[in-house]
C-alpha positions in Angstrom: 118.1 98.2 132.2 115.6 101.1 132.3 117.5 102.8 129.2 117.6 99.4 127.8 114.0 99.2 127.8 113.7 102.6 126.4 115.9 101.9 123.7 114.0 98.7 122.7 110.9 100.5 122.8 112.8 103.3 120.7 113.4 100.7 118.3 109.9 99.2 118.5 108.4 102.6 117.0 111.5 102.7 114.3 110.0 99.7 112.9 106.0 100.6 112.9 107.2 104.1 111.4 109.2 102.5 108.4 106.6 100.6 107.6 105.0 102.6 104.8 108.7 104.1 104.1 110.0 100.6 103.2 107.1 99.4 101.0 107.3 102.7 99.0 110.7 102.7 98.6 110.7 99.4 97.2 108.0 100.4 95.0 110.1 103.1 93.9 112.4 100.8 92.9 111.0 98.5 90.7 109.6 101.7 88.6 112.8 102.9 88.6 114.8 100.6 87.4 112.6 99.9 84.7 113.5 104.0 83.6 110.2 105.3 84.6 110.5 108.3 87.2 107.7 107.9 90.1 106.9 110.8 91.7 103.0 109.7 92.7 104.5 107.4 95.1 102.5 109.6 97.7 99.7 110.1 95.3 99.1 106.1 95.0 99.3 105.5 99.2 97.3 108.2 99.6 94.7 106.8 97.3 95.6 103.2 98.4 94.8 104.3 102.3 91.3 105.6 101.7 90.3 102.5 99.5 91.4 100.2 102.4 89.6 102.5 105.2 86.4 102.9 103.1 86.4 99.3 102.0 87.5 97.7 105.6 84.1 100.2 107.0 81.8 99.2 104.5 82.6 95.7 104.7 82.7 95.8 108.8 79.2 97.6 108.7 78.1 94.1 106.3 79.0 91.9 108.2 77.6 93.1 111.6 74.7 93.7 110.4 74.3 90.1 109.3 75.3 88.7 112.6 79.2 87.8 111.7 81.3 89.2 113.9 83.5 86.4 114.2 84.3 87.2 110.3 85.1 91.0 110.8 89.2 90.1 110.6 88.3 89.5 107.1 87.4 93.3 106.7 91.1 94.1 107.0 91.9 91.5 103.9 89.0 93.4 102.0 90.6 96.6 102.1 94.0 95.2 101.6 92.5 94.5 98.8 90.4 97.6 97.3 93.9 99.7 98.4 95.9 97.3 95.9 93.2 97.4 93.2 92.9 101.3 93.0 97.0 101.6 93.5 97.5 99.8 90.9 94.6 101.7 88.6 96.7 104.9 89.4 100.0 103.7 88.4 98.6 102.1 85.1 97.4 105.6 84.8 100.6 107.0 85.2 102.3 103.9 82.9 99.7 104.9 80.2 100.7 108.9 79.8 104.6 107.7 80.6 104.9 104.7 78.2 102.0 104.5 75.5 102.0 108.5 75.3 105.3 109.2 76.1 104.4 112.0 78.9 106.7 113.7 81.0 106.6 111.5 84.0 107.7 114.2 86.7 103.9 115.9 85.4 102.5 113.1 85.7 103.1 112.0 88.7 102.5 115.4 90.3 99.2 115.4 88.9 98.4 112.0 90.1 99.3 113.4 93.7 97.3 116.5 93.4 94.3 114.2 92.3 94.3 112.1 95.1 95.0 115.2 97.6 91.8 116.4 96.4 89.7 113.3 95.4 90.2 111.6 98.6 88.7 114.4 100.6 86.0 114.7 98.3 84.8 111.0 98.2 85.1 110.8 102.2 82.5 114.0 102.3 80.2 112.2 99.6 80.5 108.8 101.4 80.3 109.6 104.8 79.9 113.2 105.5 83.0 113.5 108.3 84.7 116.3 106.9 86.7 114.1 104.6 87.5 111.3 106.9 86.2 108.0 107.3 84.5 106.7 110.3 86.4 105.0 112.8 87.1 101.3 112.1 85.8 98.6 114.9 89.1 96.7 116.5 88.2 93.6 114.4 88.7 95.5 111.2 91.7 96.1 111.4 95.1 94.6 111.5 95.8 93.3 114.6 99.3 92.6 116.1 100.4 89.4 115.9 101.6 88.1 118.9 104.6 85.3 118.8 104.4 82.3 120.6 106.1 82.7 124.2 106.2 86.1 124.1 103.9 86.8 127.2 106.1 84.1 129.0 109.4 85.7 128.2 108.5 89.4 128.1 110.1 89.7 132.1 113.7 87.6 131.2 116.0 90.7 131.0 117.3 91.3 126.9 116.7 88.4 125.6 112.9 88.6 126.5 112.4 92.0 126.2 113.9 91.8 122.1 111.6 88.7 121.7 108.3 89.8 123.4 108.6 93.6 122.5 111.0 94.2 119.1 110.0 90.9 117.2 106.5 90.2 118.3 103.3 92.4 118.5 103.5 93.9 115.0 100.5 93.5 112.5 101.6 90.8 109.6 102.1 94.2 107.0 105.0 95.3 109.6 106.6 91.4 108.7 105.4 91.9 104.6 107.1 95.2 104.8 110.6 93.6 105.5 110.3 90.5 103.6 109.8 92.0 101.1 113.3 93.9 100.7 115.2 90.4 100.4 112.3 89.3 98.1 113.4 92.3 96.0 117.2 91.7 96.1 116.0 88.3 94.8 113.7 89.5 92.2 116.5 92.0 90.9 119.4 90.7 91.2 118.7 86.8 90.9 115.8 86.0 88.4 115.4 86.8 84.4 112.9 89.5 85.3 115.0 91.9 86.9 118.0 91.2 84.6 115.4 92.5 81.6 114.3 95.1 84.2 117.6 96.7 84.9 118.5 96.2 81.4 115.2 98.2 80.4 116.6 101.1 82.6 119.9 101.7 81.7 119.7 100.4 77.9 116.0 100.0 76.1 117.2 100.0 72.6 119.6 97.1 73.7 116.4 95.2 75.0 114.2 96.0 72.4 117.1 94.6 69.8 117.0 91.4 71.6 113.1 91.0 71.0 112.2 92.1 74.8 109.0 94.7 75.0 110.7 97.3 76.8 106.5 98.8 76.9 105.6 95.0 78.3 108.6 95.4 81.0 107.8 99.1 82.3 104.2 98.1 82.7 104.5 94.9 85.0 107.4 97.2 87.0 105.0 100.1 87.2 101.9 97.5 88.5 104.5 96.0 91.3 104.7 99.8 92.4 101.2 100.2 92.2 100.8 97.3 94.7 103.3 97.8 97.1 102.4 101.5 97.5 98.6 99.9 98.0 99.5 97.7 100.5 101.6 100.8 102.2 98.5 103.1 101.9 96.8 100.3 103.9 98.9 100.0 106.4 98.6 103.5 107.7 94.4 103.9 107.6 94.1 99.9 108.5 97.0 98.8 111.0 98.8 102.1 112.1 95.6 103.8 112.2 91.9 102.9 112.6 90.6 105.5 109.9 91.5 107.8 106.8 92.2 111.3 107.8 92.9 114.3 105.1 96.5 113.9 103.9 98.0 111.5 106.0 100.5 110.0 104.4 102.0 113.6 104.9 104.7 112.9 102.5 105.6 109.9 103.1 106.0 108.9 99.6 109.1 112.2 99.2 110.1 110.4 102.1 110.7 107.3 100.7 112.0 108.9 97.0 114.6 110.4 99.5 115.9 107.2 101.0 115.3 105.8 97.4 117.8 108.1 96.2 120.2 107.3 99.4 120.4 104.0 98.9 121.4 104.6 95.5 118.0 102.7 93.9 119.5 99.2 95.5 116.9 97.0 98.1 119.2 96.9 101.3 120.5 100.6 101.3 117.5 101.7 100.9 116.2 99.7 103.5 118.8 101.0 105.7 117.9 104.6 104.8 114.2 104.1 105.3 115.1 102.8 109.0 117.1 105.9 109.3 114.5 108.4 108.7 112.1 106.0 110.6 114.5 106.3 113.8 115.1 110.0 113.7 110.9 110.4 113.7 111.0 108.0 116.3 113.1 110.0 118.5 111.5 113.4 117.6 108.6 111.9 118.5 110.0 110.6 121.8 111.9 113.8 123.0 108.1 115.8 122.9 106.7 115.6 126.7 110.0 114.0 127.9 111.4 117.8 129.5 110.2 119.3 132.5 109.6 122.5 130.9 108.7 124.6 133.9 111.7 124.3 135.7 114.2 125.4 132.7 114.6 128.7 131.5 113.4 130.3 127.9 116.2 129.3 126.1 116.3 125.8 126.7 112.6 125.7 126.5 113.1 127.1 123.1 115.8 124.6 122.4 113.9 121.5 123.5 110.7 123.1 121.4 112.9 123.0 118.2 114.5 119.8 119.0 112.1 117.9 117.4 112.0 119.6 114.4 116.0 120.0 114.0 115.8 116.1 114.2 113.3 115.2 111.5 115.2 117.7 109.5 118.3 115.5 109.7 117.5 112.9 107.2 117.0 115.7 104.2 120.3 117.0 104.9 121.6 114.3 104.3 120.2 113.5 101.5 121.5 117.1 100.2 125.2 116.1 101.3 124.3 113.1 99.1 123.5 114.7 95.9 126.1 117.1 96.7 128.7 114.0 96.4 129.7 114.4 100.5 128.3 111.3 100.7 128.7 109.3 97.4 127.1 109.7 94.1 124.1 108.4 93.4 123.8 107.9 89.9 120.6 106.8 88.5 119.2 104.4 85.9 120.3 105.7 82.7 117.3 105.5 80.7 115.2 106.9 83.9 113.2 109.8 83.4 113.3 109.3 79.3 110.6 107.8 76.9 111.5 105.1 74.7 110.4 105.9 71.2 110.8 102.7 68.8 113.0 103.4 66.2 111.7 102.4 62.6 
């Protein structure tokens, strides 16, 4: 039973770690299905994380000064709105460069990453004077866990009680939103007219244009959806998983999400599974640290234990390399991906 409890806690950590990966990967799916390569997922997440933490902190301070502590939970939603707005603006910047001016999409995405890496720190220093980070959010100014009905009562029940109280209950609302986004994305992409046109634009924009549908309009809509989801992912990092923004807190999650998108072959459900794999390996690496009595082992064993988390963290990247090399299966991107569309005539 103790091993089962450990496994449940490991799965619980996997879900929490996977949330920003899932949101960013689904964001990239919409963008790349329309033919717009988005390397800037990392930058949009980082910008959203800073905007969420800054807006939530300022709103919390104003509410506390006005004696409205009961309204502090609204500060987290204000931060979420700020994150989505800022990330959508960055997405539109990428869209204008890529769609309107037919710029190199890789260069535009990298530019957004570099811009946000520096600008968030600069604004943090200028506004809060804490070395580029934001002040700590009060408990009421961030997203809190949602306890499901009866979770505490069944917490001691073997297996089912642990599953319900530990794995399903106790997450904040953005966790549930992230995993609901996957079936919603599947429905939008494969069951709606918008999704049909989105896929067509990514595969054959000339045919879409001939049918009288605006290629540019579809791609702008796709990058807006991408920006909104990246904003939610950033808000999760700074106002749900953590209680402040710190320098480069995304730590490459945008690039990991891109790898998961390739691993999932630009489809929602396989992409979700790839994100969970990344999250599981990250959770295992975190659990391995400090799990051994290093003083009672030989230097060789200590070296192996110290290296184990890094080896496990590298496994997803090795899997992606195998995928791209064709050992797992060919990952074929949308045919028009990364190619600017210039209307003929």
